[in-house]
N, C-alpha and C positions, 0 to 999 in steps of 0.2 A: 373444172374450168376456173375455180377460184384462183389458182396460182397464175393462170394466164391473165386474169383481170389485174392481179397484182403486178405482173410484168408490164401491162399497158399503163398502169398507174405510175410505175417507176419510170418508164420512158417519158411520161407526160411531164416529169420534172424538168426535162430538157427544154420545154417551151417556157420562154420568159427568163431563162438564165442569162448570164452575162456572155455575150458573144464577143470574142476577141479577134485574133488574127485570122485572115481568110484561110490560110493553110498552116497546118502544124509545122513548127520549126523546132529543130533540135538545139540542145545546148552546144556551145563551141566544142570543136574536136570530134564531132560525129557528122556523118554524111548519109543522107538517104540515097539509096541506089534503086532505080526502077528494076523490077524483077522480070519485066518483059522487054524485048528489044524494040517493040513498036507498040501499037495499040493492043491493050489486053484483050484476049479472046473472050467470047461469050458476053461481051459488054452489053449492058442495058442502059437506056437513057436515064440521066440523073435529074432530079427535080430542081437542081441549082448547083452552085459551086461548093467546093469543100469549105467547111467552116469549123471553127472551134467554139466550144461553150464551156464556161466554168460553172460546174454544178455545185451549188451551195448545200447539197446534202452531205454533211460532214462525215468523214471516215477518220477515226482517231483524231478528231478535232480539226481536220483540214478538208477543204473542198477538193474536187478532182476535175480533171479536164476530159471532155468528150470530143472526139474527132468525128465529124458527121459528113455524109455525102462524099465518101472516099471513092474516087473513080480511077485514080492512078496509084496502084498498089506499089509499095516500096519495102525494101528491107534496110535495116540500119544495124551495122555490126559494132558490137561493143567488145573490143579485144583486151585481154588482160595486159596490164602494163608490166607486171613482173612475172611471177610463176605462171606458166601456162600448162594446164593439165591435158590439153588436147581434146577436151570434151566441148561440144557445142550444143546449145539449147536454143531452139527457135520458139519465140514467145508469141502466143495468140491472145491479145486482150479480149475481154468479153464486152457485151453490150447488146445482147439480144438479136444479133445480126441487124441491128438498126443503127448502132453507133459503136465507137470504140473507146473504152476507158483507157486512154492512151498513156496516162502516167500511173494511175493507181494499179493497173494490171499490165503495164507495159514497161515504161522507162525505169520505174522503181524496182521492178523484178530484174531487169537487165543489170542495173547497178549492183544488186545483191550478188548475182552470179559472177560478174566480172571481178568483184573483189575477192572471190574464192578461186580464181584461176580458170574459170569456165567462160568460154566465149559465148556471148549472148547475141542473138539475132532477133530484133524486133520486127515482126511482120505487120505492116499497116495494110491489112487486106480490105477488099472492097465491101462497102456497106452503103445503103441499106438493102435488106431483103435478099442478101447473097447466100443465105442458108435458111433452114426452116425457121419460121417466125410466126408470131401472133399477128393476124390481120384484124385490126380494129373495125374495119368496115364490115367484114362478114362475121366478125366475132368467132373466128375459127382459126385453128392452126393450119398453115399452108406451107408447102414446099416452094423453094425458089423457082422462078421461071428458068434460070440457068444457074448451075452450081458454081458461082464465081468465087466464093470463099474457098471451096475445096480446090478449085483450079489454082488459086493463088498459093494455097498451102503446099500442094503437090509440087508446083513449080519451085517454091523456095527450098524445100527439102532437097530436090534434085540439084538446084543451083548451088547450095552450100556444099553438097557432096562433090559436085564438079569442080568447085573452087577450093577444095579442102586444103591443098598445098599452099595456095596463096593466103588463105585465112589462118594457116598454122593450126589446123584441127585434124583429128583422126577421122577419116571417112567412115569408120565403123563405130564411131561414138557420137552420132548426131541424133539428138532427141527433140521432142516437142513438148511444150507445156502451155496449157491454156486454162482460162477461167470462164465459167458459165457457158455462154455460147461458144467461147473459145475452147472450153472443155469438150463440147460436142465436136468441134472442129478437130481436136486431138483424136477423138475416137474415129471420126470420119476418115482422116488421112491414115490412121492406123489400120483401117479395114479396107481401104481402097488405094492400093499401091501397085497392083499388077497392070492396071490400065488407067491412063490419064483421063480426066474428065473433059479434056479439050484436045483439039487437033495439035499435033506436035508442031512447034515453030522453029526449033533448031536442035543441034546435037545435045544440048542440055537435057532435052526431054527423052533421051535414051538412057539417061543415068537413073539409077534406082531412086524412087521417092519414098521408100519404106523407112520410117524412123527406126532407130536402134533401141529407143526406149520412149516412154510416153508418160506424162503427168497431167492428170485432169483434176482441177480444183473446182469444187461445187459445179459439176457439169449439168447442163440442161439438155432437153430434146432427146432424151434416151428412151422414152416410153411411148412415143407416137407410133402409129401403124402397128398396134398390138391389139390382141383380142383377149389375152389372159393376164392375170395378175403376175407380177414379177417376170414379165416377158420383155426382152429387149427389142427396141425399134428394129423392124425388119430391114431397114435400109443400112444397117451396120452389121455386115456379115463377118462376125468374129470367126477366126480360124486358128489353127496351131501356129500360123506364121504372124499373127498379130503380135506386135512387140511387147516386151515386159512393161507392165503398167502400174502406176501409183495413183490411188484415188483418195481424195479427202473431202469431207463435207460435214456441215453442222446439221444435227437433227432438227434444229429450229429454223432452218432455211425456209423463208416464207415465199421465195420466188421459184426456186427449183427444188422440189421435195427430195429428201434423202434417198428415196427409191430410185432416183436417176443413177446414183452411184451403185446401189445394190444390184440393179438388174445387169449393169455392165460387169460388175464383179462376178456375178453368177455365171454369165456367159463366158467370161475369160477363164474362170476356174474349170468349167465344163470342157473347154478347149485345151486345158492344161497349159495355159499361158501363165508364166510367173506374174503374180499380181499381189499387191499389198493395199489394204483398205484401212483407212482411219476415219472413224466417226466420233464426233464430239457432241456433248449434250446441249451446248449452246454456242452461239457465234454468229448466227444469221447468214447473210449473203453479202457478197461483194466487199470483203474486208481486205483483199489484196494481201500484202505482207506487212501492212501497218499494224504495229503492236497495240493491242488493247488489253483489258483485264481478262479476256477470254483465252484459255489455253490454246484454242484452235489456231490462234495467230502465231504460234510457234512452229507452224508447219514447215518452214524452209529447212530447219535443222533435220526434220524427219526425212525430207527429200534427199538431203545431203547424205544421211546415213544409208538410205535405200540405194542410192547410186553406188555406194561402196559395196553394199551387200550383193549387188548383181554384177560387180566387176567393172563398172564404168569408171568409177574413181578408184584410185589406189588406196589401200588401207593405210 
């Protein structure tokens, strides 16, 4: 439970930080698009309006921005201006299913991908408590009342595939990438694609929501609902159809222990799913792609090489 106390402590940083705009706004040239045609299904009442907070816990010398109480999920498409590889990556920011690290693990990642000819789609999924999370009141890990984050992720994969021609992407080269809780969401949508977590709302929900590849960076929530050491969370039914997966984590991660990546790796390997795992001796948690002195922060180049090795990017 020590790690969950650390999670609660990390989230407590959000109390008393600088609250800015009521709703997250993008830089010029980008537009948020609702992923649902009307009210999002499985909705739960929110404690208040969506807000932003600047968190002064510095990463590589800079603060980061948290989006809180998201009730209207959106996707934002970052399209390459020049060379387009046809590859698309849907990005899931982390935040313990309580908030979203919208720049550190969102916009900054999208900027990196689009500069390499890869279309990036930033999913602002619903929080809080939209996935498995630490409940400070009962001091225990709990599952969500309704799987809102999974629903948003499934909907977005299907939506991008349905609009592949308009987005100028290959419908067979659509992947997902996430951090921390977003890394768990990567595993969740990678193992739950045959059946939607919500009632179908339109024809988009008949389009496959299976990712073609998956990248989970310092994932969490992978060891709950288990009774044995090095056993994977039973709510993540890995099969031979789980997409090829890339995993990366630091051994010194104080929030989500490295065993989270290890148990997922073991399950994928047993199912004969192509998987690549990178572990680093230090680096901590929530580093995004901001460069520090720790070698782990060079992970984006590893992902790029891996995408070539599995045939998603051309050699």
